[in-house]
C-alpha atoms as a printed R data frame, in Angstrom:
    type eleno elety resid chain resno       x       y       z
1   ATOM     1    CA   MET     A     1  12.486  -5.714 -10.780
2   ATOM     2    CA   LYS     A     2  11.348  -6.183  -7.217
3   ATOM     3    CA   PHE     A     3   8.033  -7.540  -6.053
4   ATOM     4    CA   GLY     A     4   5.947  -7.129  -2.942
5   ATOM     5    CA   LEU     A     5   2.515  -8.031  -1.650
6   ATOM     6    CA   PHE     A     6  -0.439  -5.763  -0.979
7   ATOM     7    CA   GLY     A     7  -3.668  -6.420   0.899
8   ATOM     8    CA   GLY     A     8  -4.921  -7.635   4.238
9   ATOM     9    CA   ALA     A     9  -6.711 -10.405   6.047
10  ATOM    10    CA   ILE     A    10 -10.278 -11.173   7.081
11  ATOM    11    CA   ALA     A    11 -11.443 -12.177  10.574
12  ATOM    12    CA   LYS     A    12 -15.220 -12.011  10.690
13  ATOM    13    CA   ARG     A    13 -17.141 -11.749  13.940
14  ATOM    14    CA   GLY     A    14 -18.426 -15.158  15.008
15  ATOM    15    CA   ASP     A    15 -15.802 -17.115  13.082
16  ATOM    16    CA   LYS     A    16 -14.579 -20.091  15.111
17  ATOM    17    CA   SER     A    17 -11.559 -21.187  13.083
18  ATOM    18    CA   PRO     A    18  -8.354 -21.498  15.121
19  ATOM    19    CA   ASP     A    19  -6.373 -19.048  12.984
20  ATOM    20    CA   SER     A    20  -8.959 -16.248  13.263
21  ATOM    21    CA   GLN     A    21  -9.852 -17.075   9.673
22  ATOM    22    CA   GLY     A    22  -7.611 -15.023   7.396
23  ATOM    23    CA   TYR     A    23  -4.972 -13.856   9.873
24  ATOM    24    CA   GLY     A    24  -3.257 -17.211  10.183
25  ATOM    25    CA   ARG     A    25  -3.254 -17.704   6.420
26  ATOM    26    CA   LEU     A    26  -1.873 -14.207   5.908
27  ATOM    27    CA   ILE     A    27   1.009 -14.871   8.272
28  ATOM    28    CA   GLU     A    28   1.835 -18.129   6.495
29  ATOM    29    CA   LEU     A    29   1.668 -16.421   3.082
30  ATOM    30    CA   VAL     A    30   4.035 -13.662   4.157
31  ATOM    31    CA   GLN     A    31   6.484 -16.178   5.622
32  ATOM    32    CA   GLU     A    32   6.436 -18.155   2.388
33  ATOM    33    CA   ALA     A    33   6.734 -14.982   0.304
34  ATOM    34    CA   GLU     A    34   9.900 -14.059   2.159
35  ATOM    35    CA   GLY     A    35  11.404 -17.429   1.304
36  ATOM    36    CA   LEU     A    36  10.385 -17.010  -2.335
37  ATOM    37    CA   GLY     A    37  12.204 -13.700  -2.644
38  ATOM    38    CA   PHE     A    38   9.417 -11.139  -2.303
39  ATOM    39    CA   HIS     A    39  10.748  -7.772  -1.158
40  ATOM    40    CA   SER     A    40   7.864  -6.435   0.946
41  ATOM    41    CA   VAL     A    41   4.311  -6.670   2.198
42  ATOM    42    CA   PHE     A    42   1.991  -3.669   2.555
43  ATOM    43    CA   LEU     A    43  -1.161  -4.068   4.665
44  ATOM    44    CA   VAL     A    44  -4.309  -1.948   4.598
45  ATOM    45    CA   GLU     A    45  -6.170  -0.292   7.485
46  ATOM    46    CA   HIS     A    46  -9.973  -0.175   7.676
47  ATOM    47    CA   HIS     A    47 -12.593   0.105  10.412
48  ATOM    48    CA   PHE     A    48 -16.243  -0.737  11.099
49  ATOM    49    CA   THR     A    49 -16.787  -2.588   7.807
50  ATOM    50    CA   GLY     A    50 -18.528  -5.619   9.248
51  ATOM    51    CA   ALA     A    51 -16.397  -7.638   6.829
52  ATOM    52    CA   GLY     A    52 -13.538  -8.206   9.277
53  ATOM    53    CA   GLN     A    53 -10.855  -6.195   7.466
54  ATOM    54    CA   VAL     A    54  -7.515  -5.459   9.148
55  ATOM    55    CA   SER     A    55  -7.822  -2.537  11.573
56  ATOM    56    CA   ALA     A    56  -4.764  -2.658  13.887
57  ATOM    57    CA   THR     A    57  -2.208  -2.782  11.090
58  ATOM    58    CA   LEU     A    58   0.890  -1.901  13.117
59  ATOM    59    CA   ASN     A    59   0.026  -4.607  15.661
60  ATOM    60    CA   LEU     A    60  -0.231  -7.210  12.915
61  ATOM    61    CA   LEU     A    61   2.998  -6.055  11.281
62  ATOM    62    CA   THR     A    62   4.796  -6.196  14.629
63  ATOM    63    CA   TYR     A    63   3.756  -9.833  14.943
64  ATOM    64    CA   LEU     A    64   4.964 -10.434  11.382
65  ATOM    65    CA   ALA     A    65   8.289  -8.816  12.286
66  ATOM    66    CA   ALA     A    66   8.826 -11.585  14.828
67  ATOM    67    CA   LYS     A    67   7.891 -14.253  12.278
68  ATOM    68    CA   THR     A    68  10.152 -13.008   9.468
69  ATOM    69    CA   GLU     A    69  13.732 -11.848   8.991
70  ATOM    70    CA   ARG     A    70  14.126  -9.904   5.727
71  ATOM    71    CA   ILE     A    71  10.838  -8.909   4.125
72  ATOM    72    CA   ARG     A    72   9.975  -5.209   4.480
73  ATOM    73    CA   LEU     A    73   6.808  -4.407   6.423
74  ATOM    74    CA   GLY     A    74   4.581  -1.633   5.111
75  ATOM    75    CA   THR     A    75   1.307   0.114   5.885
76  ATOM    76    CA   ALA     A    76  -0.874   1.039   2.910
77  ATOM    77    CA   VAL     A    77  -2.049   3.130   4.382
78  ATOM    78    CA   THR     A    78  -2.262   4.254   7.989
79  ATOM    79    CA   VAL     A    79  -5.001   6.913   7.979
80  ATOM    80    CA   LEU     A    80  -3.539   9.785   9.984
81  ATOM    81    CA   PRO     A    81  -6.739  11.725  10.826
82  ATOM    82    CA   TRP     A    82  -7.993   8.827  12.951
83  ATOM    83    CA   HIS     A    83  -4.941   8.500  15.214
84  ATOM    84    CA   ASP     A    84  -3.182  10.427  17.940
85  ATOM    85    CA   PRO     A    85   0.005  11.252  15.984
86  ATOM    86    CA   VAL     A    86   2.416  11.003  18.916
87  ATOM    87    CA   LEU     A    87   1.099   7.607  20.014
88  ATOM    88    CA   LEU     A    88   1.265   6.530  16.368
89  ATOM    89    CA   ALA     A    89   4.866   7.742  16.084
90  ATOM    90    CA   GLU     A    90   5.758   5.686  19.170
91  ATOM    91    CA   GLN     A    91   4.067   2.545  17.844
92  ATOM    92    CA   ALA     A    92   5.681   2.854  14.416
93  ATOM    93    CA   ALA     A    93   9.099   3.517  15.961
94  ATOM    94    CA   THR     A    94   8.705   0.399  18.094
95  ATOM    95    CA   LEU     A    95   7.978  -1.663  14.984
96  ATOM    96    CA   ASP     A    96  10.963  -0.155  13.173
97  ATOM    97    CA   LEU     A    97  13.197  -1.042  16.102
98  ATOM    98    CA   LEU     A    98  11.901  -4.584  16.593
99  ATOM    99    CA   SER     A    99  12.031  -5.357  12.860
100 ATOM   100    CA   ARG     A   100  15.627  -4.078  12.670
101 ATOM   101    CA   GLY     A   101  14.721  -1.272  10.298
102 ATOM   102    CA   ARG     A   102  12.194  -2.931   7.997
103 ATOM   103    CA   LEU     A   103   9.266  -0.507   8.322
104 ATOM   104    CA   ASP     A   104   7.829   1.297   5.282
105 ATOM   105    CA   PHE     A   105   5.312   3.775   6.689
106 ATOM   106    CA   GLY     A   106   2.494   4.367   4.215
107 ATOM   107    CA   ILE     A   107   0.130   7.156   5.201
108 ATOM   108    CA   GLY     A   108  -3.059   8.741   3.898
109 ATOM   109    CA   LYS     A   109  -5.982  10.960   4.769
110 ATOM   110    CA   GLY     A   110  -8.747   8.386   4.254
111 ATOM   111    CA   TYR     A   111 -11.570   8.140   1.739
112 ATOM   112    CA   ARG     A   112 -14.439   6.067   3.142
113 ATOM   113    CA   ASP     A   113 -17.370   8.172   4.335
114 ATOM   114    CA   VAL     A   114 -18.540   5.485   6.756
115 ATOM   115    CA   GLU     A   115 -15.248   5.529   8.647
116 ATOM   116    CA   PHE     A   116 -15.221   9.296   9.064
117 ATOM   117    CA   ALA     A   117 -18.850   9.232  10.182
118 ATOM   118    CA   SER     A   118 -18.210   6.476  12.708
119 ATOM   119    CA   PHE     A   119 -15.181   8.239  14.168
120 ATOM   120    CA   ARG     A   120 -17.261  11.452  14.180
121 ATOM   121    CA   ILE     A   121 -14.486  13.265  12.350
122 ATOM   122    CA   PRO     A   122 -15.691  15.662   9.648
123 ATOM   123    CA   LYS     A   123 -14.336  14.511   6.319
124 ATOM   124    CA   ASP     A   124 -13.626  18.105   5.314
125 ATOM   125    CA   GLU     A   125 -11.007  18.184   8.090
126 ATOM   126    CA   ALA     A   126  -9.139  15.195   6.665
127 ATOM   127    CA   LEU     A   127  -6.426  17.078   4.768
128 ATOM   128    CA   ALA     A   128  -5.672  19.538   7.573
129 ATOM   129    CA   ARG     A   129  -5.504  16.731  10.136
130 ATOM   130    CA   TYR     A   130  -3.284  14.701   7.815
131 ATOM   131    CA   GLU     A   131  -0.847  17.566   7.287
132 ATOM   132    CA   GLU     A   132  -0.572  18.460  10.977
133 ATOM   133    CA   SER     A   133  -0.188  14.813  11.950
134 ATOM   134    CA   LEU     A   134   2.518  14.101   9.354
135 ATOM   135    CA   ALA     A   135   4.610  17.112  10.392
136 ATOM   136    CA   LEU     A   136   4.302  16.101  14.029
137 ATOM   137    CA   ILE     A   137   5.251  12.466  13.387
138 ATOM   138    CA   VAL     A   138   8.362  13.461  11.438
139 ATOM   139    CA   LYS     A   139   9.354  15.918  14.172
140 ATOM   140    CA   SER     A   140   8.772  13.238  16.813
141 ATOM   141    CA   TRP     A   141  11.095  10.828  14.986
142 ATOM   142    CA   THR     A   142  13.857  13.323  14.247
143 ATOM   143    CA   SER     A   143  13.940  15.492  17.374
144 ATOM   144    CA   ASP     A   144  16.318  14.481  20.174
145 ATOM   145    CA   GLU     A   145  15.098  17.367  22.319
146 ATOM   146    CA   ARG     A   146  11.848  17.697  24.187
147 ATOM   147    CA   PHE     A   147   9.284  19.967  22.581
148 ATOM   148    CA   ASP     A   148   5.770  21.372  22.892
149 ATOM   149    CA   HIS     A   149   3.125  21.341  20.201
150 ATOM   150    CA   ASP     A   150   0.090  23.615  20.100
151 ATOM   151    CA   GLY     A   151  -1.695  22.702  16.911
152 ATOM   152    CA   ARG     A   152  -5.201  23.004  15.575
153 ATOM   153    CA   TYR     A   153  -6.105  19.404  16.407
154 ATOM   154    CA   TRP     A   154  -3.418  18.150  18.817
155 ATOM   155    CA   GLN     A   155  -1.567  19.684  21.741
156 ATOM   156    CA   TYR     A   156   1.352  18.282  23.768
157 ATOM   157    CA   SER     A   157   3.686  19.589  26.444
158 ATOM   158    CA   ASP     A   158   7.301  18.620  27.081
159 ATOM   159    CA   ILE     A   159   7.401  15.429  24.973
160 ATOM   160    CA   VAL     A   160  10.118  13.296  23.426
161 ATOM   161    CA   VAL     A   161   9.109  10.235  21.433
162 ATOM   162    CA   GLU     A   162  10.626   6.906  22.451
163 ATOM   163    CA   PRO     A   163  11.980   4.562  21.259
164 ATOM   164    CA   PRO     A   164  14.058   6.224  18.543
165 ATOM   165    CA   VAL     A   165  13.552   4.897  15.030
166 ATOM   166    CA   LEU     A   166  16.308   2.653  13.711
167 ATOM   167    CA   GLN     A   167  16.185   3.943  10.119
168 ATOM   168    CA   LYS     A   168  17.643   7.412   9.739
169 ATOM   169    CA   PRO     A   169  16.437  10.053   9.522
170 ATOM   170    CA   HIS     A   170  13.211   8.032   9.747
171 ATOM   171    CA   PRO     A   171  11.428   5.121   8.016
172 ATOM   172    CA   PRO     A   172  10.547   5.694   4.347
173 ATOM   173    CA   LEU     A   173   7.232   7.514   3.977
174 ATOM   174    CA   TRP     A   174   4.775   6.391   1.298
175 ATOM   175    CA   THR     A   175   1.404   7.756   0.265
176 ATOM   176    CA   GLY     A   176  -1.148   7.100  -2.423
177 ATOM   177    CA   ALA     A   177  -1.851   9.534  -5.267
178 ATOM   178    CA   GLY     A   178  -4.156   9.344  -8.267
179 ATOM   179    CA   THR     A   179  -4.713  12.768  -9.833
180 ATOM   180    CA   ASP     A   180  -1.979  14.657 -11.636
181 ATOM   181    CA   GLU     A   181  -2.107  17.376  -8.977
182 ATOM   182    CA   SER     A   182  -1.732  14.974  -6.046
183 ATOM   183    CA   ILE     A   183   1.057  13.049  -7.790
184 ATOM   184    CA   ALA     A   184   2.999  16.278  -8.285
185 ATOM   185    CA   ARG     A   185   2.487  17.294  -4.643
186 ATOM   186    CA   VAL     A   186   3.823  13.970  -3.407
187 ATOM   187    CA   ALA     A   187   6.882  14.194  -5.663
188 ATOM   188    CA   GLU     A   188   7.613  17.699  -4.393
189 ATOM   189    CA   SER     A   189   7.148  16.639  -0.754
190 ATOM   190    CA   GLY     A   190   9.859  13.979  -0.917
191 ATOM   191    CA   LEU     A   191   7.530  11.106  -0.043
192 ATOM   192    CA   ASN     A   192   7.398   7.878  -2.032
193 ATOM   193    CA   VAL     A   193   4.249   7.096  -4.007
194 ATOM   194    CA   LEU     A   194   1.826   4.161  -4.147
195 ATOM   195    CA   PHE     A   195  -0.199   3.780  -7.353
196 ATOM   196    CA   ASP     A   196  -3.418   1.776  -7.094
197 ATOM   197    CA   GLN     A   197  -4.448  -1.419  -8.825
198 ATOM   198    CA   PHE     A   198  -7.552  -0.004 -10.521
199 ATOM   199    CA   ALA     A   199  -6.365   2.329 -13.287
200 ATOM   200    CA   GLY     A   200  -5.808   0.880 -16.743
201 ATOM   201    CA   PHE     A   201  -2.392   0.691 -18.357
202 ATOM   202    CA   GLY     A   202  -2.798   3.941 -20.276
203 ATOM   203    CA   ARG     A   203  -3.629   6.009 -17.211
204 ATOM   204    CA   THR     A   204  -0.961   4.190 -15.211
205 ATOM   205    CA   GLU     A   205   1.709   5.229 -17.716
206 ATOM   206    CA   GLU     A   206   0.415   8.821 -17.651
207 ATOM   207    CA   ARG     A   207   0.797   8.883 -13.883
208 ATOM   208    CA   LEU     A   208   4.406   7.774 -14.037
209 ATOM   209    CA   LEU     A   209   5.175  10.464 -16.615
210 ATOM   210    CA   VAL     A   210   3.596  13.064 -14.310
211 ATOM   211    CA   TRP     A   211   5.721  11.737 -11.443
212 ATOM   212    CA   ARG     A   212   8.933  11.899 -13.468
213 ATOM   213    CA   ALA     A   213   8.215  15.463 -14.590
214 ATOM   214    CA   ALA     A   214   7.368  16.598 -11.059
215 ATOM   215    CA   CYS     A   215  10.556  15.030  -9.703
216 ATOM   216    CA   ALA     A   216  12.580  16.840 -12.361
217 ATOM   217    CA   ARG     A   217  10.983  20.184 -11.492
218 ATOM   218    CA   ALA     A   218  11.683  19.608  -7.800
219 ATOM   219    CA   GLY     A   219  15.298  18.631  -8.426
220 ATOM   220    CA   ARG     A   220  14.575  15.112  -7.226
221 ATOM   221    CA   ALA     A   221  16.248  12.187  -8.976
222 ATOM   222    CA   PHE     A   222  13.846   9.582 -10.323
223 ATOM   223    CA   ASP     A   223  14.223   6.356  -8.346
224 ATOM   224    CA   PRO     A   224  11.932   3.529  -9.537
225 ATOM   225    CA   MET     A   225  12.071   1.934  -6.096
226 ATOM   226    CA   GLN     A   226  10.266   4.994  -4.720
227 ATOM   227    CA   VAL     A   227   7.243   4.184  -6.914
228 ATOM   228    CA   ALA     A   228   5.207   1.089  -6.084
229 ATOM   229    CA   LEU     A   229   2.427  -0.102  -8.382
230 ATOM   230    CA   ALA     A   230  -0.255  -2.474  -7.089
231 ATOM   231    CA   ARG     A   231  -1.718  -5.025  -9.476
232 ATOM   232    CA   ALA     A   232  -4.053  -7.980  -9.219
233 ATOM   233    CA   VAL     A   233  -2.410 -11.125 -10.599
234 ATOM   234    CA   ALA     A   234  -3.992 -14.417 -11.602
235 ATOM   235    CA   ILE     A   235  -2.040 -17.080 -13.507
236 ATOM   236    CA   THR     A   236  -4.517 -19.290 -15.335
237 ATOM   237    CA   ASP     A   237  -4.486 -22.386 -17.507
238 ATOM   238    CA   GLY     A   238  -7.160 -22.589 -20.164
239 ATOM   239    CA   ALA     A   239 -10.254 -20.587 -21.045
240 ATOM   240    CA   ARG     A   240 -12.335 -21.750 -18.089
241 ATOM   241    CA   GLU     A   241  -9.813 -20.648 -15.464
242 ATOM   242    CA   TYR     A   242  -9.303 -17.351 -17.271
243 ATOM   243    CA   ALA     A   243 -13.033 -16.607 -17.363
244 ATOM   244    CA   ALA     A   244 -13.378 -17.442 -13.681
245 ATOM   245    CA   ALA     A   245 -10.467 -15.150 -12.763
246 ATOM   246    CA   VAL     A   246 -11.883 -12.273 -14.809
247 ATOM   247    CA   GLU     A   247 -15.305 -12.696 -13.240
248 ATOM   248    CA   ALA     A   248 -13.834 -12.763  -9.734
249 ATOM   249    CA   ARG     A   249 -11.845  -9.591 -10.381
250 ATOM   250    CA   GLU     A   250 -14.834  -7.707 -11.758
251 ATOM   251    CA   ARG     A   251 -17.100  -8.868  -8.923
252 ATOM   252    CA   ARG     A   252 -14.625  -7.827  -6.233
253 ATOM   253    CA   THR     A   253 -14.012  -4.354  -7.638
254 ATOM   254    CA   ALA     A   254 -17.675  -3.698  -8.399
255 ATOM   255    CA   GLY     A   255 -18.468  -4.640  -4.804
256 ATOM   256    CA   MET     A   256 -16.069  -1.987  -3.521
257 ATOM   257    CA   VAL     A   257 -17.666   0.677  -5.692
258 ATOM   258    CA   ARG     A   258 -21.155  -0.313  -4.523
259 ATOM   259    CA   ALA     A   259 -20.121  -0.324  -0.880
260 ATOM   260    CA   TYR     A   260 -18.099   2.869  -0.761
261 ATOM   261    CA   GLY     A   261 -19.149   4.913  -3.782
262 ATOM   262    CA   ALA     A   262 -15.591   5.417  -4.994
263 ATOM   263    CA   LEU     A   263 -12.308   3.641  -5.318
264 ATOM   264    CA   PRO     A   264  -9.452   4.414  -2.884
265 ATOM   265    CA   GLY     A   265  -8.256   7.987  -2.842
266 ATOM   266    CA   LEU     A   266 -11.298   9.355  -4.642
267 ATOM   267    CA   GLN     A   267 -14.222  11.448  -3.511
268 ATOM   268    CA   GLY     A   268 -17.574  11.473  -5.198
269 ATOM   269    CA   SER     A   269 -17.943  10.007  -8.662
270 ATOM   270    CA   GLN     A   270 -15.342   8.125 -10.614
271 ATOM   271    CA   PRO     A   271 -13.116  10.289 -12.874
272 ATOM   272    CA   ALA     A   272 -12.673   9.392 -16.522
273 ATOM   273    CA   SER     A   273  -9.473   7.467 -15.836
274 ATOM   274    CA   TYR     A   274 -11.496   4.975 -13.793
275 ATOM   275    CA   ALA     A   275 -14.280   4.506 -16.323
276 ATOM   276    CA   ASP     A   276 -13.315   0.864 -16.896
277 ATOM   277    CA   ALA     A   277 -12.522   0.090 -13.257
278 ATOM   278    CA   GLY     A   278 -13.603  -3.409 -12.372
279 ATOM   279    CA   ARG     A   279 -12.753  -4.799 -15.797
280 ATOM   280    CA   ALA     A   280  -9.920  -7.255 -16.166
281 ATOM   281    CA   SER     A   281  -7.921  -4.871 -18.364
282 ATOM   282    CA   ASP     A   282  -6.304  -3.350 -15.271
283 ATOM   283    CA   ALA     A   283  -5.142  -6.695 -13.869
284 ATOM   284    CA   LEU     A   284  -2.500  -9.235 -14.900
285 ATOM   285    CA   ILE     A   285  -4.656 -12.233 -15.760
286 ATOM   286    CA   GLY     A   286  -3.778 -15.069 -18.089
287 ATOM   287    CA   ASP     A   287  -1.284 -17.836 -18.693
288 ATOM   288    CA   PRO     A   288   2.373 -17.268 -17.692
289 ATOM   289    CA   ASP     A   289   3.271 -15.873 -21.123
290 ATOM   290    CA   VAL     A   290   0.455 -13.297 -20.949
291 ATOM   291    CA   VAL     A   291   1.304 -12.232 -17.396
292 ATOM   292    CA   LEU     A   292   4.978 -11.952 -18.285
293 ATOM   293    CA   ARG     A   293   4.211  -9.888 -21.405
294 ATOM   294    CA   ARG     A   294   1.995  -7.488 -19.482
295 ATOM   295    CA   MET     A   295   4.586  -7.183 -16.716
296 ATOM   296    CA   ARG     A   296   7.177  -6.289 -19.349
297 ATOM   297    CA   GLU     A   297   4.799  -3.577 -20.620
298 ATOM   298    CA   LEU     A   298   4.806  -2.056 -17.145
299 ATOM   299    CA   ARG     A   299   8.566  -2.342 -16.976
300 ATOM   300    CA   ALA     A   300   8.943  -0.585 -20.314
301 ATOM   301    CA   MET     A   301   6.938   2.323 -18.853
302 ATOM   302    CA   GLY     A   302   9.517   2.574 -16.061
303 ATOM   303    CA   PHE     A   303   7.957   0.537 -13.259
304 ATOM   304    CA   GLU     A   304  10.468  -1.602 -11.382
305 ATOM   305    CA   TYR     A   305   8.521  -2.241  -8.163
306 ATOM   306    CA   VAL     A   306   5.187  -4.070  -8.366
307 ATOM   307    CA   LEU     A   307   2.983  -5.047  -5.432
308 ATOM   308    CA   MET     A   308   0.954  -8.155  -6.143
309 ATOM   309    CA   LEU     A   309  -2.456  -8.245  -4.472
310 ATOM   310    CA   LEU     A   310  -2.392 -10.975  -1.873
311 ATOM   311    CA   PRO     A   311  -3.534 -14.203  -3.545
312 ATOM   312    CA   ASP     A   312  -6.046 -16.563  -2.024
313 ATOM   313    CA   ASP     A   313  -3.511 -19.358  -1.722
314 ATOM   314    CA   ALA     A   314   0.207 -20.034  -1.667
315 ATOM   315    CA   ALA     A   315   0.078 -21.916  -4.974
316 ATOM   316    CA   THR     A   316  -0.327 -18.655  -6.894
317 ATOM   317    CA   LEU     A   317   2.533 -17.150  -4.918
318 ATOM   318    CA   ARG     A   318   4.815 -20.076  -5.724
319 ATOM   319    CA   ARG     A   319   3.910 -20.109  -9.376
320 ATOM   320    CA   PHE     A   320   4.530 -16.368  -9.738
321 ATOM   321    CA   ALA     A   321   7.915 -16.763  -8.020
322 ATOM   322    CA   ARG     A   322   8.839 -19.722 -10.191
323 ATOM   323    CA   GLU     A   323   7.542 -18.697 -13.618
324 ATOM   324    CA   ILE     A   324   7.451 -14.879 -13.637
325 ATOM   325    CA   MET     A   325   9.948 -13.370 -11.195
326 ATOM   326    CA   PRO     A   326  13.149 -15.021 -12.502
327 ATOM   327    CA   GLU     A   327  12.460 -13.831 -16.059
328 ATOM   328    CA   LEU     A   328  12.137 -10.202 -14.971
329 ATOM   329    CA   GLN     A   329  14.833 -10.155 -12.325
330 ATOM   330    CA   GLY     A   330  17.356 -11.530 -14.793
331 ATOM   331    CA   GLU     A   331  16.781  -8.831 -17.414
332 ATOM   332    CA   GLY     A   332  18.541  -5.496 -17.536
333 ATOM   333    CA   ALA     A   333  16.524  -2.336 -16.897
334 ATOM   334    CA   PRO     A   334  15.124  -0.679 -20.036
335 ATOM   335    CA   ALA     A   335  16.664   2.592 -21.173
336 ATOM   336    CA   ALA     A   336  15.174   5.678 -19.510
């Protein structure tokens, strides 16, 4: 198995700490994670929250590229409808070049109503903007000739994107998917998939089965490293620590639902598969034996790549690397 990190940092307006509050700690965590053997870090993109969430994700990852040597640097996700796609292609290519080919480019169409409203972009245009932007970004990365583009939302004349990407034909493309229909579309498109941290184990296994079947129909070989599953992890000692971790998980997820009306990738009300979202059953919480057992359950389903939600401190990171990772990395893969 391989393990990555997923999340972001917080830098609230008015904060006077020298490391811009969470940004400095994030950088230190990622540096330590690289030394501990973590494979990747995926950072979110959000705007206008008032909570100080990461907004300029590629900028932050470019800084991390200079501070690290091996860990892969991912976006989860860059919301295409909000960006000029050619400028975005240039910025991502620059990161790929400077990181010596470590970029994983996660993309999406967005889900938060407040962000669409603030950008004054109609949410019902999100999918069309996403599709036009993605096609244009891929063309920008793979075309050595100048070209024009006269699209519905963007127009360009006589352009060639520089610098060229280092990874060929381009950096791996990732996107989130939650419904059976969207999972199948992603499999057929050739993109890699990110599964969220909210769905329970039963629904999570169903999603992987849908992915496998869609890959088979599309003539695409199943590669477990093209499927990344995010999970909250808390290693606890004793009943008091366990209860505190469960309460923190439920409070954090319930706050997201209250603030945005839906969990990532969803519109409107929660579907049945998210009925227990916010409960600890979706997370890996408990003593090392419990966390290891639950991780093995995921592995038995076919998951080999798990993204751990960024912990609050390096101690959790170290303990996971010391007590969980070696057990799973030393075992053979289960039979398909």
